[in-house]
C-alpha positions, 0 to 999 in steps of 0.5 A, spaced: 511 483 482 515 487 487 510 490 492 512 495 498 508 494 504 507 500 508 505 500 515 507 503 522 505 497 525 510 491 525 505 486 527 500 489 521 506 489 516 507 481 518 500 480 517 499 483 510 506 479 508 503 473 510 496 474 507 500 476 501 504 469 501 497 466 502 494 469 495 499 464 491 501 470 487 508 471 485 510 477 489 517 479 492 515 483 498 519 489 502 517 493 508 517 500 510 515 503 517 512 510 514 510 514 508 517 517 509 521 511 509 517 508 503 518 514 499 525 513 500 525 506 498 521 508 492 526 513 489 532 508 490 528 501 488 523 500 482 516 497 485 510 495 481 505 496 487 505 499 494 500 497 499 499 502 504 496 504 511 493 511 511 494 513 518 502 513 520 507 518 523 512 522 519 508 521 512 501 518 512 499 514 506 495 519 503 501 524 503 505 518 500 500 517 494 500 525 493 508 525 493 508 519 488 504 522 483 507 529 484 514 526 483 512 521 477 514 515 480 511 509 476 508 505 481 500 503 483 498 504 490 492 501 494 490 502 501 489 497 507 487 501 513 483 500 519 479 507 517 474 507 511 470 513 511 466 515 504 470 521 504 477 517 505 475 513 499 473 519 495 480 522 497 483 516 495 480 515 488 481 522 486 488 522 488 489 516 484 489 510 489 487 503 485 483 501 491 482 502 499 481 495 503 478 495 510 482 491 516 480 486 517 481 483 510 482 476 507 488 473 503 482 472 498 480 480 498 488 481 497 488 476 491 482 479 488 485 486 488 492 485 486 491 480 480 489 485 475 496 488 476 500 481 477 
């Protein structure tokens, strides 16, 4: 499964990447530093899943999800974010997100959420 990790923090992208390796799933992982960069990659390369932070400069994760849906890009998206209010969870679900995981998280949580798509 081809996964795009989107987070403005390089350290957090590395943490997510390491956790994904620890899931034991067969994943090909790429990175983007914000929603705008992620959207550009999504228009050029086919990904199966996007793991995105919510709060980022240039284009946040929610805006990225809306743009993916508006453009009809066939990719699933889940949020991995430090904020997880009920309102955010509701917005994410309504916009078509598969899930919202709160930081900190474990490889087991990522595996549980991604396994149905792998």
